[in-house]
LUMZA-966876 format. One record per residue: residue number from 0; x, y negated, z of N, C-alpha, C in turn; chain; residue in three letters. Coordinates in steps of 0.1 Angstrom, whole numbers, plus 2048, in hexadecimal, padded with zeros to 3 digits. Layout:
<recs>
+-----+------+------+------+-------+-------+-------+------+------+------+--------+--------+
! num ! n_px ! n_py ! n_pz ! ca_px ! ca_py ! ca_pz ! c_px ! c_py ! c_pz ! chaine ! residu !
+-----+------+------+------+-------+-------+-------+------+------+------+--------+--------+
! NUM !    X !    Y !    Z !     X !     Y !     Z !    X !    Y !    Z !      A !    ala !
...
+-----+------+------+------+-------+-------+-------+------+------+------+--------+--------+
</recs>
This chain:
<recs>
+-----+------+------+------+-------+-------+-------+------+------+------+--------+--------+
! num ! n_px ! n_py ! n_pz ! ca_px ! ca_py ! ca_pz ! c_px ! c_py ! c_pz ! chaine ! residu !
+-----+------+------+------+-------+-------+-------+------+------+------+--------+--------+
!   0 !  A55 !  9EB !  603 !   A61 !   9E4 !   60C !  A5C !  9E9 !  61B !      A !    met !
!   1 !  A61 !  9EF !  628 !   A5F !   9F4 !   631 !  A5B !  9EB !  63E !      A !    val !
!   2 !  A4E !  9E6 !  63C !   A52 !   9DD !   64B !  A53 !  9E5 !  65A !      A !    arg !
!   3 !  A53 !  9DB !  663 !   A52 !   9DD !   674 !  A55 !  9D1 !  67B !      A !    ser !
!   4 !  A4F !  9D5 !  683 !   A51 !   9C6 !   68E !  A61 !  9BD !  68F !      A !    gly !
!   5 !  A67 !  9C7 !  68F !   A74 !   9C2 !   695 !  A78 !  9B8 !  687 !      A !    gly !
!   6 !  A82 !  9AB !  68F !   A83 !   9A4 !   683 !  A90 !  9A6 !  67E !      A !    ala !
!   7 !  A99 !  9AB !  67C !   AA5 !   9AF !   677 !  AA7 !  9B8 !  66B !      A !    gly !
!   8 !  AB2 !  9BF !  666 !   AB2 !   9C5 !   65A !  ABD !  9D4 !  65D !      A !    arg !
!   9 !  AB7 !  9DE !  658 !   AC2 !   9EA !   657 !  ACC !  9E9 !  655 !      A !    arg !
!  10 !  AD4 !  9F4 !  654 !   AE2 !   9F2 !   64F !  AE7 !  A00 !  64F !      A !    ser !
!  11 !  AEE !  A05 !  645 !   AF3 !   A13 !   63F !  B01 !  A12 !  643 !      A !    cys !
!  12 !  B06 !  A22 !  648 !   B16 !   A24 !   64A !  B1B !  A25 !  63B !      A !    leu !
!  13 !  B24 !  A20 !  634 !   B27 !   A1D !   628 !  B38 !  A29 !  62E !      A !    cys !
!  14 !  B36 !  A34 !  623 !   B45 !   A3E !   624 !  B4D !  A3C !  620 !      A !    pro !
!  15 !  B4C !  A31 !  615 !   B58 !   A30 !   60D !  B63 !  A2A !  610 !      A !    leu !
!  16 !  B65 !  A25 !  61C !   B6E !   A21 !   626 !  B76 !  A29 !  62D !      A !    ser !
!  17 !  B80 !  A29 !  634 !   B86 !   A33 !   63B !  B82 !  A33 !  64B !      A !    ser !
!  18 !  B7C !  A29 !  64D !   B70 !   A2E !   65A !  B66 !  A25 !  657 !      A !    ser !
!  19 !  B5C !  A2A !  65C !   B4D !   A23 !   660 !  B4C !  A19 !  660 !      A !    pro !
!  20 !  B46 !  A14 !  652 !   B40 !   A02 !   656 !  B34 !  A01 !  653 !      A !    arg !
!  21 !  B2F !  9F6 !  657 !   B20 !   9F3 !   656 !  B1F !  9E8 !  64F !      A !    arg !
!  22 !  B18 !  9EA !  641 !   B13 !   9E5 !   633 !  B05 !  9E1 !  635 !      A !    cys !
!  23 !  B05 !  9D2 !  638 !   AF6 !   9CD !   635 !  AF0 !  9D3 !  624 !      A !    ser !
!  24 !  AE2 !  9D3 !  627 !   ADA !   9D6 !   617 !  AD6 !  9CA !  615 !      A !    leu !
!  25 !  ADA !  9C2 !  610 !   ADD !   9B3 !   60E !  AD7 !  9B2 !  5FC !      A !    ser !
!  26 !  ACE !  9B4 !  5F6 !   AC6 !   9B3 !   5E7 !  ACC !  9BE !  5E4 !      A !    gly !
!  27 !  ACF !  9CB !  5E6 !   AD4 !   9D3 !   5DB !  AD9 !  9E5 !  5E0 !      A !    gly !
!  28 !  AE0 !  9E9 !  5DD !   AE6 !   9F4 !   5E7 !  AF1 !  9F7 !  5E6 !      A !    ile !
!  29 !  AFB !  9F7 !  5F6 !   B07 !   9F6 !   5F8 !  B0F !  9FF !  5F8 !      A !    ala !
!  30 !  B18 !  A01 !  5F6 !   B25 !   A04 !   5EC !  B33 !  A00 !  5F6 !      A !    phe !
!  31 !  B32 !  A04 !  604 !   B3D !   A02 !   608 !  B44 !  9F7 !  609 !      A !    gly !
!  32 !  B39 !  9EC !  60E !   B3C !   9D8 !   60C !  B39 !  9D6 !  603 !      A !    gly !
!  33 !  B37 !  9DB !  5F8 !   B30 !   9D4 !   5E8 !  B25 !  9D7 !  5E9 !      A !    glu !
!  34 !  B1D !  9CC !  5E5 !   B0D !   9CE !   5E0 !  B0C !  9CB !  5D3 !      A !    ile !
!  35 !  B06 !  9D4 !  5CA !   B00 !   9D6 !   5BE !  AEE !  9D3 !  5C0 !      A !    arg !
!  36 !  AEE !  9CF !  5B8 !   ADB !   9CF !   5B1 !  ADF !  9CD !  5A1 !      A !    ser !
!  37 !  AD1 !  9CF !  59B !   ACC !   9CD !   594 !  AD3 !  9D5 !  583 !      A !    gly !
!  38 !  ADA !  9E1 !  585 !   AE0 !   9E9 !   57F !  ADF !  9FA !  584 !      A !    ser !
!  39 !  AE2 !  A00 !  578 !   ADD !   A0B !   57B !  AE8 !  A12 !  588 !      A !    ala !
!  40 !  AE4 !  A1D !  592 !   AF0 !   A1E !   59F !  AEF !  A2B !  59D !      A !    ile !
!  41 !  AF7 !  A32 !  59B !   AFA !   A43 !   597 !  AF5 !  A46 !  5A9 !      A !    pro !
!  42 !  AEF !  A4F !  5A8 !   AEC !   A5B !   5B5 !  AF4 !  A5B !  5BF !      A !    ala !
!  43 !  B03 !  A62 !  5BA !   B0C !   A63 !   5BD !  B13 !  A5F !  5C9 !      A !    lys !
!  44 !  B10 !  A4B !  5C6 !   B14 !   A42 !   5CE !  B09 !  A39 !  5D8 !      A !    glu !
!  45 !  B01 !  A40 !  5D8 !   AF6 !   A3B !   5E5 !  AF8 !  A41 !  5EE !      A !    met !
!  46 !  AF8 !  A36 !  5F4 !   AFD !   A3C !   609 !  AF1 !  A3A !  60F !      A !    val !
!  47 !  AF0 !  A32 !  614 !   ADB !   A35 !   61B !  AD4 !  A34 !  619 !      A !    ser !
!  48 !  AC4 !  A3A !  619 !   ABD !   A37 !   614 !  AB0 !  A31 !  620 !      A !    leu !
!  49 !  AB3 !  A24 !  61C !   AAC !   A1F !   629 !  AA4 !  A0D !  620 !      A !    val !
!  50 !  A97 !  A0B !  628 !   A94 !   A00 !   61F !  A92 !  9F4 !  62B !      A !    ser !
!  51 !  A93 !  9E2 !  629 !   A99 !   9DB !   630 !  A8B !  9DA !  638 !      A !    arg !
!  52 !  A8A !  9D5 !  641 !   A7F !   9D3 !   64C !  A7C !  9C4 !  652 !      A !    cys !
!  53 !  A76 !  9C3 !  657 !   A71 !   9B4 !   65B !  A6D !  9A7 !  650 !      A !    gly !
!  54 !  A6B !  99B !  658 !   A68 !   993 !   64E !  A72 !  987 !  653 !      A !    arg !
!  55 !  A7D !  987 !  65C !   A83 !   97F !   65F !  A8A !  971 !  653 !      A !    arg !
!  56 !  A88 !  978 !  648 !   A93 !   96F !   63A !  A8A !  973 !  636 !      A !    leu !
!  57 !  A7A !  976 !  631 !   A70 !   96D !   629 !  A73 !  962 !  623 !      A !    gln !
!  58 !  A6F !  961 !  61A !   A71 !   953 !   613 !  A5D !  950 !  60F !      A !    arg !
!  59 !  A5B !  944 !  613 !   A50 !   940 !   613 !  A4A !  934 !  60A !      A !    tyr !
!  60 !  A42 !  92D !  603 !   A46 !   922 !   5F9 !  A34 !  91F !  5F9 !      A !    lys !
!  61 !  A34 !  913 !  5FE !   A28 !   908 !   602 !  A1A !  910 !  608 !      A !    ala !
!  62 !  A22 !  91D !  610 !   A19 !   924 !   61C !  A17 !  933 !  617 !      A !    gly !
!  63 !  A1B !  938 !  608 !   A1B !   943 !   606 !  A27 !  94B !  60A !      A !    arg !
!  64 !  A24 !  95B !  608 !   A2F !   963 !   607 !  A35 !  963 !  601 !      A !    arg !
!  65 !  A40 !  960 !  5FA !   A4B !   965 !   5ED !  A4B !  975 !  5ED !      A !    leu !
!  66 !  A42 !  97A !  5E1 !   A46 !   988 !   5DF !  A49 !  98B !  5D0 !      A !    val !
!  67 !  A54 !  996 !  5D1 !   A5B !   997 !   5C3 !  A5A !  9A5 !  5BE !      A !    val !
!  68 !  A56 !  9A6 !  5AF !   A59 !   9B8 !   5AE !  A57 !  9B9 !  5A0 !      A !    gly !
!  69 !  A58 !  9C7 !  597 !   A58 !   9C7 !   58C !  A4F !  9CF !  587 !      A !    cys !
!  70 !  A50 !  9D6 !  579 !   A4B !   9DF !   570 !  A56 !  9E7 !  56C !      A !    ile !
!  71 !  A59 !  9F1 !  570 !   A65 !   9FA !   56E !  A5D !  A02 !  564 !      A !    pro !
!  72 !  A66 !  A03 !  556 !   A62 !   A08 !   54C !  A6C !  A10 !  547 !      A !    tyr !
!  73 !  A67 !  A1B !  53C !   A72 !   A26 !   535 !  A6E !  A27 !  525 !      A !    arg !
!  74 !  A76 !  A2A !  51D !   A71 !   A2A !   510 !  A71 !  A39 !  511 !      A !    phe !
!  75 !  A64 !  A3F !  508 !   A67 !   A51 !   503 !  A65 !  A4B !  4F8 !      A !    lys !
!  76 !  A66 !  A5B !  4F2 !   A61 !   A63 !   4E4 !  A56 !  A68 !  4E1 !      A !    met !
!  77 !  A4B !  A65 !  4D9 !   A42 !   A65 !   4DF !  A3D !  A6C !  4D0 !      A !    glu !
!  78 !  A3F !  A7B !  4CC !   A3A !   A83 !   4BB !  A46 !  A80 !  4BA !      A !    asn !
!  79 !  A4F !  A7E !  4BA !   A5D !   A7A !   4AF !  A5D !  A86 !  4A3 !      A !    pro !
!  80 !  A63 !  A7F !  49B !   A66 !   A85 !   48B !  A73 !  A7F !  486 !      A !    cys !
!  81 !  A79 !  A88 !  47D !   A84 !   A84 !   478 !  A86 !  A75 !  474 !      A !    pro !
!  82 !  A92 !  A72 !  479 !   A90 !   A61 !   46E !  A88 !  A56 !  471 !      A !    gly !
!  83 !  A7E !  A57 !  47B !   A75 !   A4F !   486 !  A7A !  A52 !  490 !      A !    ala !
!  84 !  A77 !  A42 !  497 !   A78 !   A42 !   49F !  A6C !  A3A !  4A8 !      A !    ile !
!  85 !  A66 !  A3A !  4B3 !   A55 !   A39 !   4B4 !  A56 !  A39 !  4C5 !      A !    his !
!  86 !  A5D !  A2F !  4C7 !   A5C !   A2B !   4D6 !  A4C !  A2B !  4E0 !      A !    pro !
!  87 !  A4D !  A36 !  4E4 !   A42 !   A32 !   4F2 !  A46 !  A27 !  4FD !      A !    ala !
!  88 !  A40 !  A25 !  506 !   A43 !   A1C !   511 !  A3A !  A24 !  51D !      A !    ile !
!  89 !  A40 !  A2B !  52A !   A3E !   A2F !   538 !  A3F !  A22 !  540 !      A !    glu !
!  90 !  A35 !  A1F !  54A !   A3D !   A17 !   556 !  A34 !  A1F !  562 !      A !    val !
!  91 !  A3E !  A1D !  56B !   A40 !   A21 !   57C !  A35 !  A1C !  584 !      A !    leu !
!  92 !  A29 !  A24 !  58C !   A28 !   A1F !   594 !  A28 !  A26 !  59E !      A !    val !
!  93 !  A25 !  A1F !  5AF !   A27 !   A28 !   5B8 !  A1C !  A28 !  5C5 !      A !    val !
!  94 !  A17 !  A2F !  5CC !   A10 !   A2D !   5D3 !  A13 !  A22 !  5E0 !      A !    ser !
!  95 !  A05 !  A1A !  5E1 !   A0A !   A13 !   5ED !  A0A !  A1B !  5FD !      A !    ser !
!  96 !  A0C !  A15 !  604 !   A16 !   A1D !   611 !  A03 !  A1D !  618 !      A !    gln !
!  97 !  9FE !  A17 !  615 !   9EF !   A11 !   61C !  9E0 !  A1C !  618 !      A !    lys !
!  98 !  9E6 !  A20 !  60E !   9DA !   A2E !   606 !  9DD !  A32 !  5F8 !      A !    gly !
!  99 !  9D8 !  A36 !  5F0 !   9D9 !   A3E !   5E6 !  9E1 !  A33 !  5DA !      A !    pro !
! 100 !  9D9 !  A27 !  5DB !   9DC !   A1E !   5CF !  9E5 !  A19 !  5C9 !      A !    glu !
! 101 !  9E8 !  A1C !  5BA !   9F6 !   A1C !   5B4 !  9FA !  A0A !  5B3 !      A !    leu !
! 102 !  A08 !  A0B !  5AF !   A06 !   9FA !   5B0 !  A17 !  9FF !  5AA !      A !    met !
! 103 !  A1C !  9EF !  5A7 !   A2A !   9EF !   5A1 !  A33 !  9EC !  5B1 !      A !    phe !
! 104 !  A3D !  9EE !  5B4 !   A49 !   9EE !   5B9 !  A4C !  9DF !  5BB !      A !    pro !
! 105 !  A48 !  9D9 !  5C8 !   A49 !   9CA !   5CD !  A4E !  9C8 !  5DC !      A !    lys !
! 106 !  A4D !  9B9 !  5DF !   A53 !   9BB !   5EA !  A58 !  9AC !  5EE !      A !    gly !
! 107 !  A5A !  9A9 !  5F7 !   A5B !   99B !   5FE !  A6B !  99A !  5F9 !      A !    gly !
! 108 !  A6C !  986 !  5F6 !   A73 !   983 !   5F1 !  A81 !  97D !  5FD !      A !    trp !
! 109 !  A89 !  981 !  600 !   A93 !   97E !   609 !  A9D !  970 !  606 !      A !    glu !
! 110 !  A9F !  96A !  610 !   AA9 !   95D !   612 !  AB3 !  962 !  60A !      A !    leu !
! 111 !  ABA !  96B !  60F !   ACB !   970 !   608 !  AC8 !  979 !  5FB !      A !    asp !
! 112 !  AC0 !  97A !  5F7 !   AC0 !   97B !   5E5 !  ABD !  97A !  5DD !      A !    glu !
! 113 !  ABF !  97A !  5D1 !   ABD !   971 !   5C5 !  AAD !  97B !  5C5 !      A !    thr !
! 114 !  AA4 !  975 !  5BC !   A98 !   97A !   5BA !  A96 !  987 !  5AE !      A !    met !
! 115 !  A9F !  988 !  5A9 !   AA4 !   996 !   5A0 !  AAA !  99F !  5AC !      A !    thr !
! 116 !  AB4 !  99E !  5B4 !   AB9 !   9A7 !   5BC !  AAD !  9AB !  5C5 !      A !    ala !
! 117 !  AA4 !  9A3 !  5C8 !   A99 !   9A7 !   5D2 !  A90 !  9B3 !  5C8 !      A !    ala !
! 118 !  A8B !  9B3 !  5BC !   A83 !   9B8 !   5B6 !  A8F !  9C1 !  5B3 !      A !    ala !
! 119 !  A9B !  9C3 !  5B1 !   AA0 !   9D2 !   5AE !  AA3 !  9D3 !  5BD !      A !    ser !
! 120 !  AA0 !  9D0 !  5C9 !   A9F !   9D8 !   5D5 !  A94 !  9DD !  5D6 !      A !    arg !
! 121 !  A8C !  9DA !  5D1 !   A7C !   9DE !   5D5 !  A78 !  9EB !  5CF !      A !    glu !
! 122 !  A7A !  9E9 !  5BB !   A7E !   9F7 !   5B7 !  A88 !  A03 !  5BB !      A !    ala !
! 123 !  A91 !  9FF !  5C4 !   A9D !   A08 !   5C8 !  A90 !  A12 !  5D4 !      A !    phe !
! 124 !  A8C !  A05 !  5DB !   A82 !   A0B !   5E7 !  A7B !  A14 !  5E7 !      A !    glu !
! 125 !  A71 !  A0C !  5DD !   A67 !   A14 !   5DF !  A63 !  A1B !  5D7 !      A !    glu !
! 126 !  A6A !  A1A !  5C4 !   A68 !   A26 !   5BF !  A73 !  A2B !  5BC !      A !    ala !
! 127 !  A7F !  A2A !  5C0 !   A8A !   A2F !   5BB !  A92 !  A32 !  5AE !      A !    gly !
! 128 !  A91 !  A25 !  5A9 !   A96 !   A23 !   59B !  AA3 !  A17 !  59B !      A !    val !
! 129 !  AA8 !  A16 !  595 !   AB2 !   A0F !   590 !  AB1 !  A0C !  583 !      A !    thr !
! 130 !  AB6 !  9FB !  57C !   AB6 !   9F9 !   572 !  AB5 !  9EA !  56E !      A !    gly !
! 131 !  AB6 !  9E5 !  561 !   ABB !   9DA !   557 !  AAB !  9D1 !  557 !      A !    asn !
! 132 !  AAD !  9C6 !  55D !   AA1 !   9BD !   557 !  AA0 !  9BA !  54C !      A !    phe !
! 133 !  A98 !  9B6 !  54A !   A94 !   9B5 !   538 !  A8D !  9A7 !  534 !      A !    lys !
! 134 !  A84 !  9A2 !  541 !   A7D !   999 !   540 !  A78 !  994 !  54D !      A !    gly !
! 135 !  A6F !  988 !  550 !   A69 !   982 !   55B !  A5E !  980 !  553 !      A !    his !
! 136 !  A53 !  987 !  55D !   A44 !   987 !   557 !  A3D !  97C !  55B !      A !    leu !
! 137 !  A40 !  974 !  565 !   A37 !   96B !   568 !  A33 !  96C !  577 !      A !    gly !
! 138 !  A2D !  964 !  57C !   A29 !   95F !   58C !  A1B !  960 !  58D !      A !    arg !
! 139 !  A16 !  967 !  595 !   A07 !   968 !   59B !  A04 !  966 !  5AB !      A !    trp !
! 140 !  9FA !  960 !  5B1 !   9F2 !   960 !   5B8 !  9F1 !  96F !  5BE !      A !    leu !
! 141 !  9F2 !  974 !  5CB !   9E6 !   97B !   5CF !  9D7 !  97A !  5CE !      A !    ser !
! 142 !  9CE !  982 !  5CE !   9C2 !   984 !   5D0 !  9BD !  977 !  5DE !      A !    glu !
! 143 !  9C6 !  974 !  5E6 !   9C1 !   972 !   5F4 !  9C6 !  963 !  5F3 !      A !    asp !
! 144 !  9D1 !  962 !  5E9 !   9D6 !   954 !   5ED !  9E0 !  951 !  5F3 !      A !    gln !
! 145 !  9E4 !  95A !  5FC !   9F2 !   95F !   605 !  9FD !  95F !  605 !      A !    asp !
! 146 !  A00 !  968 !  5F5 !   A0F !   96D !   5F1 !  A0D !  965 !  5E0 !      A !    lys !
! 147 !  A18 !  960 !  5DC !   A20 !   95E !   5CC !  A27 !  96A !  5CD !      A !    thr !
! 148 !  A25 !  970 !  5BD !   A2C !   97F !   5B9 !  A31 !  97C !  5B0 !      A !    his !
! 149 !  A3F !  97B !  5AC !   A46 !   97C !   5A0 !  A49 !  98A !  59C !      A !    tyr !
! 150 !  A47 !  98D !  58D !   A49 !   999 !   589 !  A52 !  999 !  57C !      A !    met !
! 151 !  A5B !  9A7 !  57C !   A6A !   9A4 !   570 !  A63 !  9B6 !  56C !      A !    phe !
! 152 !  A68 !  9B3 !  561 !   A65 !   9C0 !   556 !  A73 !  9C7 !  559 !      A !    ala !
! 153 !  A77 !  9D3 !  559 !   A7E !   9DD !   55B !  A83 !  9E7 !  55A !      A !    met !
! 154 !  A8F !  9E7 !  54D !   A92 !   9F2 !   549 !  A97 !  9FF !  550 !      A !    glu !
! 155 !  A92 !  A0E !  552 !   A96 !   A14 !   55C !  AA3 !  A1A !  559 !      A !    val !
! 156 !  AB1 !  A18 !  55E !   ABA !   A25 !   556 !  AC3 !  A2D !  561 !      A !    thr !
! 157 !  AB8 !  A30 !  56D !   AB5 !   A39 !   57A !  AAE !  A3E !  57E !      A !    glu !
! 158 !  AAB !  A48 !  580 !   A9B !   A4D !   588 !  AA3 !  A57 !  594 !      A !    val !
! 159 !  AA4 !  A53 !  5A0 !   AA9 !   A56 !   5AE !  AA4 !  A63 !  5B6 !      A !    leu !
! 160 !  AA9 !  A6E !  5B7 !   A9F !   A7D !   5BE !  AA0 !  A75 !  5CD !      A !    gln !
! 161 !  AA1 !  A68 !  5D1 !   AA1 !   A67 !   5DB !  AA1 !  A59 !  5E0 !      A !    gln !
! 162 !  A9C !  A52 !  5E3 !   A99 !   A46 !   5EC !  A8F !  A44 !  5F4 !      A !    trp !
! 163 !  A92 !  A33 !  5FB !   A8D !   A32 !   60C !  A7C !  A3B !  60C !      A !    pro !
! 164 !  A79 !  A37 !  604 !   A6C !   A37 !   605 !  A64 !  A41 !  600 !      A !    glu !
! 165 !  A6D !  A49 !  5FE !   A66 !   A58 !   5F5 !  A60 !  A60 !  5FD !      A !    met !
! 166 !  A5B !  A5C !  60A !   A51 !   A68 !   615 !  A44 !  A60 !  618 !      A !    asn !
! 167 !  A48 !  A50 !  612 !   A39 !   A45 !   614 !  A31 !  A44 !  60A !      A !    thr !
! 168 !  A35 !  A45 !  5F9 !   A35 !   A45 !   5F2 !  A32 !  A4E !  5E4 !      A !    arg !
! 169 !  A2B !  A4F !  5DC !   A2C !   A55 !   5D2 !  A2F !  A4A !  5C5 !      A !    glu !
! 170 !  A37 !  A54 !  5BD !   A38 !   A4D !   5B3 !  A36 !  A54 !  5A0 !      A !    arg !
! 171 !  A33 !  A4E !  598 !   A2A !   A58 !   589 !  A2B !  A4C !  57F !      A !    lys !
! 172 !  A31 !  A52 !  57A !   A30 !   A4C !   564 !  A27 !  A4C !  55E !      A !    trp !
! 173 !  A21 !  A44 !  55F !   A14 !   A3F !   553 !  A17 !  A3B !  548 !      A !    val !
! 174 !  A0E !  A37 !  542 !   A0C !   A2C !   536 !  A06 !  A22 !  538 !      A !    ser !
! 175 !  A0D !  A1C !  531 !   A01 !   A0B !   533 !  9F3 !  A0A !  539 !      A !    ile !
! 176 !  9EF !  A15 !  52C !   9DE !   A10 !   530 !  9DE !  A19 !  53E !      A !    ala !
! 177 !  9E4 !  A22 !  541 !   9DE !   A2A !   54B !  9E5 !  A22 !  559 !      A !    glu !
! 178 !  9F1 !  A1A !  55B !   9F0 !   A0D !   560 !  9EA !  A03 !  565 !      A !    ala !
! 179 !  9E2 !  9FF !  557 !   9D9 !   9F7 !   55B !  9C8 !  9F9 !  55E !      A !    arg !
! 180 !  9C9 !  A06 !  55F !   9BD !   A0B !   565 !  9C0 !  A0F !  574 !      A !    gln !
! 181 !  9CD !  A14 !  579 !   9CE !   A1A !   587 !  9D5 !  A0B !  591 !      A !    val !
! 182 !  9D8 !  A02 !  58A !   9E1 !   9F8 !   595 !  9D5 !  9F2 !  59C !      A !    cys !
! 183 !  9D6 !  9F2 !  5A8 !   9CD !   9EA !   5B1 !  9CB !  9DA !  5B1 !      A !    lys !
! 184 !  9D7 !  9D4 !  5AA !   9D2 !   9C7 !   5AD !  9D2 !  9C1 !  59E !      A !    his !
! 185 !  9C9 !  9B9 !  59C !   9C6 !   9AF !   590 !  9CC !  9AD !  58B !      A !    ser !
! 186 !  9DA !  9A6 !  591 !   9E4 !   99B !   590 !  9F0 !  9A5 !  587 !      A !    trp !
! 187 !  9EF !  9AE !  591 !   9FA !   9B9 !   589 !  9F5 !  9C4 !  577 !      A !    met !
! 188 !  9EA !  9BF !  578 !   9E4 !   9C3 !   569 !  9E8 !  9B6 !  55E !      A !    arg !
! 189 !  9E9 !  9AA !  567 !   9EC !   9A1 !   560 !  9F6 !  9A2 !  55C !      A !    glu !
! 190 !  9FC !  9A2 !  564 !   A0D !   9A3 !   561 !  A11 !  9AC !  557 !      A !    ala !
! 191 !  A0A !  9BD !  558 !   A0D !   9C7 !   54F !  A05 !  9BF !  53E !      A !    leu !
! 192 !  A02 !  9B5 !  53B !   9FA !   9AE !   531 !  A04 !  9A9 !  52B !      A !    asp !
! 193 !  A0B !  9A4 !  537 !   A18 !   99A !   531 !  A27 !  9A6 !  531 !      A !    lys !
! 194 !  A24 !  9AD !  533 !   A34 !   9BB !   535 !  A31 !  9BF !  524 !      A !    phe !
! 195 !  A22 !  9C0 !  524 !   A1E !   9CA !   518 !  A25 !  9BD !  50A !      A !    glu !
! 196 !  A1E !  9B5 !  50C !   A23 !   9A5 !   501 !  A33 !  9A3 !  4FB !      A !    asp !
! 197 !  A37 !  9A8 !  509 !   A44 !   9A8 !   50B !  A4E !  9AF !  504 !      A !    leu !
! 198 !  A4A !  9BD !  505 !   A4F !   9CC !   500 !  A49 !  9CD !  4F1 !      A !    lys !
! 199 !  A3C !  9C7 !  4EB !   A3E !   9C9 !   4E3 !  A44 !  9C2 !  4DA !      A !    ser !
! 200 !  A45 !  9B3 !  4DB !   A53 !   9AA !   4D5 !  A60 !  9B5 !  4D4 !      A !    ile !
! 201 !  A63 !  9BA !  4DD !   A6E !   9C0 !   4E2 !  A73 !  9CB !  4D9 !      A !    ser !
! 202 !  A68 !  9D5 !  4D9 !   A65 !   9E3 !   4D1 !  A64 !  9E0 !  4C1 !      A !    thr !
! 203 !  A5E !  9D1 !  4C0 !   A5C !   9D1 !   4AF !  A6F !  9D0 !  4AB !      A !    ser !
! 204 !  A74 !  9C6 !  4B4 !   A86 !   9C0 !   4B2 !  A8B !  9CF !  4AE !      A !    thr !
! 205 !  A87 !  9D5 !  4B9 !   A8E !   9E2 !   4BA !  A8E !  9EB !  4AC !      A !    arg !
! 206 !  A7C !  9EC !  4A8 !   A7E !   9F5 !   498 !  A84 !  9F0 !  490 !      A !    gln !
! 207 !  A87 !  9DF !  491 !   A8A !   9D7 !   483 !  A9A !  9DD !  482 !      A !    val !
! 208 !  A9E !  9DD !  48F !   AAF !   9DA !   48E !  AB2 !  9F0 !  48E !      A !    ile !
! 209 !  AAA !  9F7 !  491 !   AA9 !   A02 !   491 !  AA8 !  A06 !  47F !      A !    asp !
! 210 !  AA1 !  9FD !  478 !   AA0 !   9FF !   46A !  AA8 !  9F9 !  45F !      A !    leu !
! 211 !  AAD !  9F2 !  463 !   ABB !   9E8 !   463 !  AC8 !  9F2 !  462 !      A !    ala !
! 212 !  AC8 !  9F6 !  46B !   AD5 !   A01 !   471 !  AD2 !  A10 !  462 !      A !    arg !
! 213 !  AC6 !  A13 !  45F !   AC3 !   A1C !   45A !  AC7 !  A1B !  449 !      A !    ala !
! 214 !  AC5 !  A0B !  447 !   AC4 !   A06 !   439 !  AD4 !  A0C !  439 !      A !    his !
! 215 !  AD8 !  A02 !  444 !   AE9 !   A00 !   445 !  AF2 !  A12 !  442 !      A !    ile !
! 216 !  AF1 !  A19 !  44D !   AF3 !   A21 !   447 !  AF0 !  A2A !  43A !      A !    his !
! 217 !  AE5 !  A26 !  432 !   AE1 !   A30 !   425 !  AE7 !  A29 !  41A !      A !    met !
! 218 !  AEA !  A20 !  41F !   AF4 !   A14 !   413 !  B02 !  A18 !  417 !      A !    ala !
! 219 !  B05 !  A1E !  422 !   B15 !   A26 !   422 !  B18 !  A30 !  419 !      A !    glu !
! 220 !  B0C !  A35 !  41C !   B0E !   A47 !   418 !  B04 !  A47 !  408 !      A !    his !
+-----+------+------+------+-------+-------+-------+------+------+------+--------+--------+
</recs>
């Protein structure tokens, strides 16, 4: 998320109406007056590449700032062979605006959005991806105890070529092992452990389903 000294929120021009209208970016991407979040967004429909700024709507609890983020991931085929599926997982990390450190997209949870809408917005703003949430990973305090972080797993459905913070951040697909080495914060590595546990269960289930479908297909033929 981009921060500035102003307390307001940026807005965008929506080209889908007969005359220019102002559409507030409220936890998603603006489409001619409609706000969508948490699902794949066709690049051709995306309108203005802007990030929220200011902290006027920032949520706090027990004196701590509430921050929401996600681990964006995708499945890839690793050494595929006929009749077998070996899904491997890559996760997406982004660089910090303050330096070369790498991390998962995250940012402040604001009063006018749900937790998942905030996580979706941060993934779009910082990493230029959209997708579907597959699980809540947990809650962690920051090293200096002034923030509470909530993290989700998000399966990426679209990687955008342009996004709000593309000029101030780099993004990179890495393996889970690589992400564990490069992540800036210790609590992010703990979130990655939770993610790996979640995806191990999901992958095992997926393999059982694929095997069952294969047996059914063989029986039918």
